[in-house]
TORKOL-4160 file (C-alpha; in steps of 0.2 Angstrom, whole numbers, padded with zeros to 4 digits, m for minus):
414
<pt num="1" X="0250" Y="0343" Z="0321"/>
<pt num="2" X="0239" Y="0352" Z="0335"/>
<pt num="3" X="0222" Y="0356" Z="0326"/>
<pt num="4" X="0220" Y="0375" Z="0325"/>
<pt num="5" X="0204" Y="0373" Z="0325"/>
<pt num="6" X="0201" Y="0365" Z="0343"/>
<pt num="7" X="0198" Y="0379" Z="0353"/>
<pt num="8" X="0185" Y="0386" Z="0343"/>
<pt num="9" X="0177" Y="0369" Z="0345"/>
<pt num="10" X="0180" Y="0369" Z="0363"/>
<pt num="11" X="0173" Y="0386" Z="0364"/>
<pt num="12" X="0159" Y="0387" Z="0355"/>
<pt num="13" X="0151" Y="0372" Z="0364"/>
<pt num="14" X="0144" Y="0385" Z="0378"/>
<pt num="15" X="0132" Y="0397" Z="0373"/>
<pt num="16" X="0137" Y="0412" Z="0383"/>
<pt num="17" X="0154" Y="0410" Z="0375"/>
<pt num="18" X="0143" Y="0410" Z="0356"/>
<pt num="19" X="0136" Y="0426" Z="0362"/>
<pt num="20" X="0153" Y="0435" Z="0368"/>
<pt num="21" X="0165" Y="0432" Z="0351"/>
<pt num="22" X="0149" Y="0434" Z="0340"/>
<pt num="23" X="0152" Y="0451" Z="0346"/>
<pt num="24" X="0171" Y="0453" Z="0348"/>
<pt num="25" X="0170" Y="0446" Z="0327"/>
<pt num="26" X="0158" Y="0458" Z="0324"/>
<pt num="27" X="0165" Y="0474" Z="0332"/>
<pt num="28" X="0183" Y="0469" Z="0327"/>
<pt num="29" X="0181" Y="0465" Z="0310"/>
<pt num="30" X="0173" Y="0482" Z="0311"/>
<pt num="31" X="0188" Y="0491" Z="0321"/>
<pt num="32" X="0200" Y="0484" Z="0306"/>
<pt num="33" X="0190" Y="0493" Z="0292"/>
<pt num="34" X="0188" Y="0509" Z="0299"/>
<pt num="35" X="0205" Y="0511" Z="0302"/>
<pt num="36" X="0211" Y="0507" Z="0283"/>
<pt num="37" X="0194" Y="0522" Z="0281"/>
<pt num="38" X="0198" Y="0532" Z="0292"/>
<pt num="39" X="0217" Y="0533" Z="0288"/>
<pt num="40" X="0212" Y="0534" Z="0269"/>
<pt num="41" X="0196" Y="0546" Z="0272"/>
<pt num="42" X="0213" Y="0558" Z="0282"/>
<pt num="43" X="0226" Y="0556" Z="0266"/>
<pt num="44" X="0211" Y="0563" Z="0252"/>
<pt num="45" X="0205" Y="0579" Z="0262"/>
<pt num="46" X="0221" Y="0584" Z="0268"/>
<pt num="47" X="0235" Y="0575" Z="0253"/>
<pt num="48" X="0248" Y="0575" Z="0271"/>
<pt num="49" X="0254" Y="0564" Z="0280"/>
<pt num="50" X="0258" Y="0573" Z="0296"/>
<pt num="51" X="0239" Y="0572" Z="0299"/>
<pt num="52" X="0239" Y="0554" Z="0294"/>
<pt num="53" X="0252" Y="0551" Z="0308"/>
<pt num="54" X="0241" Y="0562" Z="0320"/>
<pt num="55" X="0226" Y="0552" Z="0317"/>
<pt num="56" X="0236" Y="0537" Z="0321"/>
<pt num="57" X="0242" Y="0545" Z="0336"/>
<pt num="58" X="0225" Y="0551" Z="0341"/>
<pt num="59" X="0218" Y="0532" Z="0340"/>
<pt num="60" X="0233" Y="0524" Z="0348"/>
<pt num="61" X="0236" Y="0539" Z="0364"/>
<pt num="62" X="0221" Y="0537" Z="0372"/>
<pt num="63" X="0222" Y="0519" Z="0375"/>
<pt num="64" X="0237" Y="0521" Z="0384"/>
<pt num="65" X="0232" Y="0534" Z="0395"/>
<pt num="66" X="0217" Y="0527" Z="0400"/>
<pt num="67" X="0218" Y="0509" Z="0401"/>
<pt num="68" X="0222" Y="0511" Z="0418"/>
<pt num="69" X="0207" Y="0518" Z="0420"/>
<pt num="70" X="0196" Y="0506" Z="0410"/>
<pt num="71" X="0202" Y="0493" Z="0423"/>
<pt num="72" X="0195" Y="0504" Z="0438"/>
<pt num="73" X="0180" Y="0503" Z="0427"/>
<pt num="74" X="0181" Y="0487" Z="0425"/>
<pt num="75" X="0181" Y="0481" Z="0443"/>
<pt num="76" X="0168" Y="0497" Z="0448"/>
<pt num="77" X="0155" Y="0494" Z="0439"/>
<pt num="78" X="0143" Y="0481" Z="0431"/>
<pt num="79" X="0153" Y="0475" Z="0420"/>
<pt num="80" X="0138" Y="0471" Z="0410"/>
<pt num="81" X="0135" Y="0490" Z="0409"/>
<pt num="82" X="0152" Y="0496" Z="0404"/>
<pt num="83" X="0152" Y="0486" Z="0389"/>
<pt num="84" X="0137" Y="0490" Z="0381"/>
<pt num="85" X="0140" Y="0509" Z="0387"/>
<pt num="86" X="0157" Y="0509" Z="0377"/>
<pt num="87" X="0147" Y="0501" Z="0363"/>
<pt num="88" X="0132" Y="0513" Z="0361"/>
<pt num="89" X="0148" Y="0528" Z="0363"/>
<pt num="90" X="0159" Y="0523" Z="0350"/>
<pt num="91" X="0142" Y="0520" Z="0339"/>
<pt num="92" X="0138" Y="0536" Z="0340"/>
<pt num="93" X="0158" Y="0543" Z="0337"/>
<pt num="94" X="0156" Y="0533" Z="0323"/>
<pt num="95" X="0139" Y="0541" Z="0318"/>
<pt num="96" X="0146" Y="0558" Z="0321"/>
<pt num="97" X="0160" Y="0553" Z="0309"/>
<pt num="98" X="0151" Y="0547" Z="0296"/>
<pt num="99" X="0143" Y="0562" Z="0296"/>
<pt num="100" X="0160" Y="0573" Z="0293"/>
<pt num="101" X="0162" Y="0562" Z="0281"/>
<pt num="102" X="0147" Y="0564" Z="0272"/>
<pt num="103" X="0143" Y="0584" Z="0274"/>
<pt num="104" X="0162" Y="0590" Z="0272"/>
<pt num="105" X="0165" Y="0594" Z="0290"/>
<pt num="106" X="0182" Y="0600" Z="0294"/>
<pt num="107" X="0194" Y="0589" Z="0294"/>
<pt num="108" X="0200" Y="0593" Z="0309"/>
<pt num="109" X="0182" Y="0581" Z="0316"/>
<pt num="110" X="0193" Y="0566" Z="0312"/>
<pt num="111" X="0205" Y="0562" Z="0323"/>
<pt num="112" X="0196" Y="0569" Z="0336"/>
<pt num="113" X="0181" Y="0559" Z="0336"/>
<pt num="114" X="0193" Y="0544" Z="0332"/>
<pt num="115" X="0201" Y="0549" Z="0348"/>
<pt num="116" X="0184" Y="0548" Z="0357"/>
<pt num="117" X="0178" Y="0531" Z="0350"/>
<pt num="118" X="0197" Y="0523" Z="0357"/>
<pt num="119" X="0194" Y="0534" Z="0375"/>
<pt num="120" X="0178" Y="0526" Z="0373"/>
<pt num="121" X="0183" Y="0507" Z="0372"/>
<pt num="122" X="0197" Y="0510" Z="0384"/>
<pt num="123" X="0189" Y="0498" Z="0400"/>
<pt num="124" X="0181" Y="0484" Z="0386"/>
<pt num="125" X="0198" Y="0472" Z="0383"/>
<pt num="126" X="0199" Y="0473" Z="0404"/>
<pt num="127" X="0177" Y="0467" Z="0404"/>
<pt num="128" X="0180" Y="0454" Z="0391"/>
<pt num="129" X="0197" Y="0446" Z="0400"/>
<pt num="130" X="0191" Y="0449" Z="0418"/>
<pt num="131" X="0173" Y="0439" Z="0413"/>
<pt num="132" X="0179" Y="0425" Z="0404"/>
<pt num="133" X="0184" Y="0414" Z="0421"/>
<pt num="134" X="0163" Y="0416" Z="0425"/>
<pt num="135" X="0158" Y="0410" Z="0405"/>
<pt num="136" X="0168" Y="0393" Z="0406"/>
<pt num="137" X="0174" Y="0382" Z="0416"/>
<pt num="138" X="0194" Y="0382" Z="0423"/>
<pt num="139" X="0198" Y="0367" Z="0411"/>
<pt num="140" X="0193" Y="0377" Z="0396"/>
<pt num="141" X="0198" Y="0394" Z="0400"/>
<pt num="142" X="0212" Y="0392" Z="0387"/>
<pt num="143" X="0204" Y="0387" Z="0371"/>
<pt num="144" X="0195" Y="0402" Z="0375"/>
<pt num="145" X="0207" Y="0415" Z="0379"/>
<pt num="146" X="0216" Y="0406" Z="0362"/>
<pt num="147" X="0201" Y="0406" Z="0354"/>
<pt num="148" X="0196" Y="0424" Z="0358"/>
<pt num="149" X="0214" Y="0431" Z="0352"/>
<pt num="150" X="0212" Y="0422" Z="0336"/>
<pt num="151" X="0198" Y="0434" Z="0333"/>
<pt num="152" X="0209" Y="0449" Z="0332"/>
<pt num="153" X="0223" Y="0441" Z="0321"/>
<pt num="154" X="0210" Y="0434" Z="0309"/>
<pt num="155" X="0198" Y="0452" Z="0311"/>
<pt num="156" X="0217" Y="0461" Z="0307"/>
<pt num="157" X="0219" Y="0450" Z="0292"/>
<pt num="158" X="0200" Y="0452" Z="0288"/>
<pt num="159" X="0195" Y="0470" Z="0291"/>
<pt num="160" X="0208" Y="0479" Z="0281"/>
<pt num="161" X="0200" Y="0469" Z="0265"/>
<pt num="162" X="0184" Y="0471" Z="0268"/>
<pt num="163" X="0188" Y="0492" Z="0271"/>
<pt num="164" X="0198" Y="0492" Z="0253"/>
<pt num="165" X="0183" Y="0483" Z="0246"/>
<pt num="166" X="0169" Y="0496" Z="0253"/>
<pt num="167" X="0180" Y="0511" Z="0250"/>
<pt num="168" X="0179" Y="0504" Z="0231"/>
<pt num="169" X="0159" Y="0500" Z="0229"/>
<pt num="170" X="0154" Y="0517" Z="0243"/>
<pt num="171" X="0161" Y="0529" Z="0251"/>
<pt num="172" X="0171" Y="0532" Z="0268"/>
<pt num="173" X="0158" Y="0539" Z="0275"/>
<pt num="174" X="0147" Y="0522" Z="0275"/>
<pt num="175" X="0160" Y="0514" Z="0279"/>
<pt num="176" X="0162" Y="0523" Z="0299"/>
<pt num="177" X="0142" Y="0518" Z="0296"/>
<pt num="178" X="0146" Y="0502" Z="0295"/>
<pt num="179" X="0157" Y="0504" Z="0310"/>
<pt num="180" X="0146" Y="0511" Z="0320"/>
<pt num="181" X="0133" Y="0499" Z="0317"/>
<pt num="182" X="0145" Y="0484" Z="0321"/>
<pt num="183" X="0144" Y="0491" Z="0339"/>
<pt num="184" X="0127" Y="0492" Z="0342"/>
<pt num="185" X="0124" Y="0474" Z="0338"/>
<pt num="186" X="0140" Y="0472" Z="0349"/>
<pt num="187" X="0129" Y="0480" Z="0363"/>
<pt num="188" X="0115" Y="0471" Z="0359"/>
<pt num="189" X="0126" Y="0452" Z="0362"/>
<pt num="190" X="0132" Y="0460" Z="0378"/>
<pt num="191" X="0112" Y="0463" Z="0385"/>
<pt num="192" X="0109" Y="0443" Z="0380"/>
<pt num="193" X="0125" Y="0437" Z="0390"/>
<pt num="194" X="0116" Y="0432" Z="0411"/>
<pt num="195" X="0118" Y="0447" Z="0424"/>
<pt num="196" X="0126" Y="0435" Z="0436"/>
<pt num="197" X="0143" Y="0432" Z="0425"/>
<pt num="198" X="0148" Y="0450" Z="0420"/>
<pt num="199" X="0143" Y="0461" Z="0436"/>
<pt num="200" X="0157" Y="0465" Z="0449"/>
<pt num="201" X="0164" Y="0451" Z="0459"/>
<pt num="202" X="0163" Y="0451" Z="0477"/>
<pt num="203" X="0173" Y="0462" Z="0484"/>
<pt num="204" X="0179" Y="0474" Z="0472"/>
<pt num="205" X="0181" Y="0492" Z="0477"/>
<pt num="206" X="0167" Y="0490" Z="0494"/>
<pt num="207" X="0172" Y="0506" Z="0500"/>
<pt num="208" X="0163" Y="0521" Z="0488"/>
<pt num="209" X="0176" Y="0533" Z="0494"/>
<pt num="210" X="0188" Y="0526" Z="0486"/>
<pt num="211" X="0201" Y="0533" Z="0474"/>
<pt num="212" X="0206" Y="0530" Z="0457"/>
<pt num="213" X="0224" Y="0531" Z="0464"/>
<pt num="214" X="0222" Y="0519" Z="0478"/>
<pt num="215" X="0213" Y="0509" Z="0463"/>
<pt num="216" X="0227" Y="0508" Z="0453"/>
<pt num="217" X="0239" Y="0505" Z="0469"/>
<pt num="218" X="0230" Y="0490" Z="0472"/>
<pt num="219" X="0229" Y="0482" Z="0454"/>
<pt num="220" X="0249" Y="0487" Z="0453"/>
<pt num="221" X="0251" Y="0478" Z="0473"/>
<pt num="222" X="0243" Y="0463" Z="0464"/>
<pt num="223" X="0257" Y="0462" Z="0448"/>
<pt num="224" X="0271" Y="0463" Z="0462"/>
<pt num="225" X="0265" Y="0449" Z="0474"/>
<pt num="226" X="0262" Y="0437" Z="0463"/>
<pt num="227" X="0278" Y="0429" Z="0459"/>
<pt num="228" X="0275" Y="0429" Z="0441"/>
<pt num="229" X="0264" Y="0440" Z="0437"/>
<pt num="230" X="0278" Y="0454" Z="0432"/>
<pt num="231" X="0286" Y="0442" Z="0422"/>
<pt num="232" X="0272" Y="0437" Z="0413"/>
<pt num="233" X="0266" Y="0456" Z="0409"/>
<pt num="234" X="0285" Y="0458" Z="0404"/>
<pt num="235" X="0284" Y="0444" Z="0391"/>
<pt num="236" X="0268" Y="0451" Z="0382"/>
<pt num="237" X="0278" Y="0469" Z="0382"/>
<pt num="238" X="0293" Y="0462" Z="0372"/>
<pt num="239" X="0283" Y="0451" Z="0360"/>
<pt num="240" X="0271" Y="0468" Z="0359"/>
<pt num="241" X="0289" Y="0477" Z="0357"/>
<pt num="242" X="0293" Y="0463" Z="0343"/>
<pt num="243" X="0277" Y="0466" Z="0333"/>
<pt num="244" X="0283" Y="0486" Z="0332"/>
<pt num="245" X="0298" Y="0483" Z="0327"/>
<pt num="246" X="0293" Y="0472" Z="0312"/>
<pt num="247" X="0282" Y="0486" Z="0308"/>
<pt num="248" X="0298" Y="0492" Z="0301"/>
<pt num="249" X="0311" Y="0478" Z="0298"/>
<pt num="250" X="0295" Y="0468" Z="0287"/>
<pt num="251" X="0298" Y="0482" Z="0274"/>
<pt num="252" X="0316" Y="0483" Z="0272"/>
<pt num="253" X="0317" Y="0463" Z="0272"/>
<pt num="254" X="0304" Y="0466" Z="0258"/>
<pt num="255" X="0313" Y="0476" Z="0246"/>
<pt num="256" X="0327" Y="0466" Z="0252"/>
<pt num="257" X="0320" Y="0449" Z="0241"/>
<pt num="258" X="0316" Y="0461" Z="0229"/>
<pt num="259" X="0294" Y="0460" Z="0234"/>
<pt num="260" X="0294" Y="0480" Z="0233"/>
<pt num="261" X="0280" Y="0487" Z="0245"/>
<pt num="262" X="0271" Y="0471" Z="0242"/>
<pt num="263" X="0283" Y="0461" Z="0253"/>
<pt num="264" X="0276" Y="0470" Z="0268"/>
<pt num="265" X="0260" Y="0463" Z="0268"/>
<pt num="266" X="0263" Y="0448" Z="0263"/>
<pt num="267" X="0277" Y="0445" Z="0278"/>
<pt num="268" X="0262" Y="0452" Z="0290"/>
<pt num="269" X="0248" Y="0441" Z="0283"/>
<pt num="270" X="0261" Y="0426" Z="0289"/>
<pt num="271" X="0264" Y="0433" Z="0306"/>
<pt num="272" X="0246" Y="0433" Z="0306"/>
<pt num="273" X="0245" Y="0418" Z="0301"/>
<pt num="274" X="0255" Y="0411" Z="0313"/>
<pt num="275" X="0248" Y="0417" Z="0325"/>
<pt num="276" X="0230" Y="0406" Z="0319"/>
<pt num="277" X="0239" Y="0391" Z="0313"/>
<pt num="278" X="0248" Y="0390" Z="0333"/>
<pt num="279" X="0231" Y="0391" Z="0341"/>
<pt num="280" X="0229" Y="0373" Z="0347"/>
<pt num="281" X="0247" Y="0374" Z="0350"/>
<pt num="282" X="0246" Y="0390" Z="0361"/>
<pt num="283" X="0230" Y="0381" Z="0368"/>
<pt num="284" X="0240" Y="0364" Z="0375"/>
<pt num="285" X="0254" Y="0375" Z="0380"/>
<pt num="286" X="0240" Y="0386" Z="0392"/>
<pt num="287" X="0231" Y="0371" Z="0398"/>
<pt num="288" X="0250" Y="0362" Z="0404"/>
<pt num="289" X="0257" Y="0365" Z="0423"/>
<pt num="290" X="0273" Y="0372" Z="0418"/>
<pt num="291" X="0269" Y="0391" Z="0410"/>
<pt num="292" X="0287" Y="0395" Z="0412"/>
<pt num="293" X="0291" Y="0384" Z="0401"/>
<pt num="294" X="0279" Y="0390" Z="0388"/>
<pt num="295" X="0286" Y="0405" Z="0388"/>
<pt num="296" X="0302" Y="0400" Z="0386"/>
<pt num="297" X="0300" Y="0389" Z="0371"/>
<pt num="298" X="0288" Y="0402" Z="0363"/>
<pt num="299" X="0302" Y="0414" Z="0365"/>
<pt num="300" X="0312" Y="0403" Z="0356"/>
<pt num="301" X="0301" Y="0402" Z="0344"/>
<pt num="302" X="0302" Y="0423" Z="0344"/>
<pt num="303" X="0319" Y="0421" Z="0342"/>
<pt num="304" X="0329" Y="0409" Z="0331"/>
<pt num="305" X="0318" Y="0416" Z="0315"/>
<pt num="306" X="0324" Y="0432" Z="0319"/>
<pt num="307" X="0342" Y="0428" Z="0317"/>
<pt num="308" X="0337" Y="0416" Z="0301"/>
<pt num="309" X="0330" Y="0432" Z="0293"/>
<pt num="310" X="0346" Y="0437" Z="0295"/>
<pt num="311" X="0354" Y="0425" Z="0282"/>
<pt num="312" X="0335" Y="0419" Z="0272"/>
<pt num="313" X="0334" Y="0425" Z="0255"/>
<pt num="314" X="0321" Y="0413" Z="0250"/>
<pt num="315" X="0305" Y="0425" Z="0251"/>
<pt num="316" X="0296" Y="0406" Z="0251"/>
<pt num="317" X="0308" Y="0404" Z="0271"/>
<pt num="318" X="0306" Y="0423" Z="0274"/>
<pt num="319" X="0286" Y="0418" Z="0276"/>
<pt num="320" X="0287" Y="0404" Z="0282"/>
<pt num="321" X="0299" Y="0413" Z="0299"/>
<pt num="322" X="0287" Y="0424" Z="0300"/>
<pt num="323" X="0274" Y="0413" Z="0305"/>
<pt num="324" X="0283" Y="0402" Z="0315"/>
<pt num="325" X="0289" Y="0422" Z="0323"/>
<pt num="326" X="0265" Y="0425" Z="0323"/>
<pt num="327" X="0265" Y="0407" Z="0333"/>
<pt num="328" X="0278" Y="0412" Z="0344"/>
<pt num="329" X="0269" Y="0428" Z="0349"/>
<pt num="330" X="0251" Y="0419" Z="0349"/>
<pt num="331" X="0258" Y="0410" Z="0360"/>
<pt num="332" X="0267" Y="0422" Z="0375"/>
<pt num="333" X="0250" Y="0431" Z="0374"/>
<pt num="334" X="0238" Y="0417" Z="0379"/>
<pt num="335" X="0250" Y="0406" Z="0390"/>
<pt num="336" X="0250" Y="0426" Z="0399"/>
<pt num="337" X="0235" Y="0430" Z="0400"/>
<pt num="338" X="0227" Y="0413" Z="0405"/>
<pt num="339" X="0241" Y="0411" Z="0418"/>
<pt num="340" X="0238" Y="0431" Z="0427"/>
<pt num="341" X="0216" Y="0425" Z="0425"/>
<pt num="342" X="0222" Y="0409" Z="0436"/>
<pt num="343" X="0232" Y="0417" Z="0449"/>
<pt num="344" X="0223" Y="0434" Z="0452"/>
<pt num="345" X="0211" Y="0436" Z="0465"/>
<pt num="346" X="0195" Y="0441" Z="0452"/>
<pt num="347" X="0189" Y="0456" Z="0464"/>
<pt num="348" X="0208" Y="0464" Z="0457"/>
<pt num="349" X="0210" Y="0457" Z="0441"/>
<pt num="350" X="0205" Y="0472" Z="0430"/>
<pt num="351" X="0214" Y="0483" Z="0438"/>
<pt num="352" X="0229" Y="0476" Z="0436"/>
<pt num="353" X="0228" Y="0469" Z="0414"/>
<pt num="354" X="0222" Y="0487" Z="0414"/>
<pt num="355" X="0239" Y="0492" Z="0419"/>
<pt num="356" X="0247" Y="0481" Z="0406"/>
<pt num="357" X="0236" Y="0482" Z="0389"/>
<pt num="358" X="0240" Y="0501" Z="0389"/>
<pt num="359" X="0261" Y="0495" Z="0392"/>
<pt num="360" X="0259" Y="0483" Z="0377"/>
<pt num="361" X="0252" Y="0494" Z="0368"/>
<pt num="362" X="0265" Y="0510" Z="0372"/>
<pt num="363" X="0278" Y="0492" Z="0369"/>
<pt num="364" X="0269" Y="0494" Z="0349"/>
<pt num="365" X="0276" Y="0513" Z="0347"/>
<pt num="366" X="0294" Y="0510" Z="0356"/>
<pt num="367" X="0299" Y="0497" Z="0347"/>
<pt num="368" X="0293" Y="0504" Z="0330"/>
<pt num="369" X="0301" Y="0520" Z="0336"/>
<pt num="370" X="0317" Y="0510" Z="0339"/>
<pt num="371" X="0318" Y="0503" Z="0322"/>
<pt num="372" X="0324" Y="0514" Z="0313"/>
<pt num="373" X="0340" Y="0522" Z="0321"/>
<pt num="374" X="0344" Y="0504" Z="0325"/>
<pt num="375" X="0344" Y="0499" Z="0308"/>
<pt num="376" X="0355" Y="0515" Z="0303"/>
<pt num="377" X="0368" Y="0513" Z="0316"/>
<pt num="378" X="0368" Y="0495" Z="0316"/>
<pt num="379" X="0360" Y="0488" Z="0299"/>
<pt num="380" X="0345" Y="0477" Z="0295"/>
<pt num="381" X="0354" Y="0460" Z="0302"/>
<pt num="382" X="0363" Y="0466" Z="0315"/>
<pt num="383" X="0345" Y="0474" Z="0320"/>
<pt num="384" X="0336" Y="0455" Z="0317"/>
<pt num="385" X="0350" Y="0447" Z="0330"/>
<pt num="386" X="0352" Y="0461" Z="0344"/>
<pt num="387" X="0331" Y="0460" Z="0346"/>
<pt num="388" X="0334" Y="0441" Z="0342"/>
<pt num="389" X="0345" Y="0439" Z="0358"/>
<pt num="390" X="0337" Y="0452" Z="0369"/>
<pt num="391" X="0322" Y="0439" Z="0366"/>
<pt num="392" X="0329" Y="0424" Z="0373"/>
<pt num="393" X="0339" Y="0432" Z="0387"/>
<pt num="394" X="0320" Y="0441" Z="0393"/>
<pt num="395" X="0316" Y="0422" Z="0395"/>
<pt num="396" X="0331" Y="0415" Z="0403"/>
<pt num="397" X="0331" Y="0428" Z="0415"/>
<pt num="398" X="0314" Y="0429" Z="0420"/>
<pt num="399" X="0308" Y="0412" Z="0417"/>
<pt num="400" X="0325" Y="0400" Z="0421"/>
<pt num="401" X="0323" Y="0399" Z="0437"/>
<pt num="402" X="0314" Y="0386" Z="0448"/>
<pt num="403" X="0296" Y="0390" Z="0448"/>
<pt num="404" X="0288" Y="0394" Z="0465"/>
<pt num="405" X="0275" Y="0385" Z="0472"/>
<pt num="406" X="0255" Y="0389" Z="0466"/>
<pt num="407" X="0244" Y="0397" Z="0481"/>
<pt num="408" X="0230" Y="0388" Z="0482"/>
<pt num="409" X="0219" Y="0401" Z="0480"/>
<pt num="410" X="0223" Y="0418" Z="0474"/>
<pt num="411" X="0223" Y="0432" Z="0486"/>
<pt num="412" X="0214" Y="0448" Z="0488"/>
<pt num="413" X="0226" Y="0464" Z="0492"/>
<pt num="414" X="0211" Y="0470" Z="0501"/>
């Protein structure tokens, strides 16, 4: 059995990754505990699910709308400066939100400040993924990506639990202040990284008069020109859409299993645990020279359990199947990100990746919105079987054909 801790052990050998990942652990855990506190705070003040929905949308929409711009910023400017400024601005927004909660200011400020916090972080993921190849050797890139995505999965599991404990012991204002402090720690850790590794790559947006539109066009051309880039992004969007659909379908599956409202939490946790346990497998898959074969296997790991959930009447079996889905989604993200990093020119990578990130977030929203009407028309089992079939159909169409010979060096579109 592949060791899920292996990517961490490989990554932690390198000082720069230890610093970067320490910042990610702290800030992402803060994000998830803040999300719980924010929604609880808004509902407590308003008693309205509409306000909760507005606040959730305020946190998500800026990421979708500004993600491409974040990629442009990551290619135009020194990424060290961009990341530090992002953390400082997010810390300021959390400080303001803490004041809103403490002083009883108008609740309308909560979604506004949440949106500003998300907007301030629009370039951060692009910067992190873009600098990884410059912080590690080519042989350790897959392990670094597996560790990075494992951190996200672990924070999804642990963050809300920490947030709930803080809410019991203190207040929403304290949780917001704690989250703000995590961003300041993250900024200090980024400042400790070597300047050279985070500097803008040579050839990136050299023209001072380059427009944002032309920069976005460069990112789009980079995705179109590489034969596997768009199929890889598509695989991540499909995986994200399945996750969005499962946020709805797991509620119904939990009820069918007699678990009630707690069933959703158990199944989502199993999804995250499966991802973490699949880290070793994802590292091995992303290290191979056959990413298409790995992605077909990952698609099967998602699709087959979805179909088997239609006949599963056991809680243990449902949790195991959810864990398999989580592992398949994890492998998909690690293999896709690693292959894109190796395939696209460093001078345009952030702009290309900046188009992929918001598309994946939009996929989560689309999956969550499409699942209820689909269940209403063809039922829960029909929806599970349909989604599983669509995942396999996409993998067959995108990755079953022979893989073209890779270029010796990724070409820069400029």
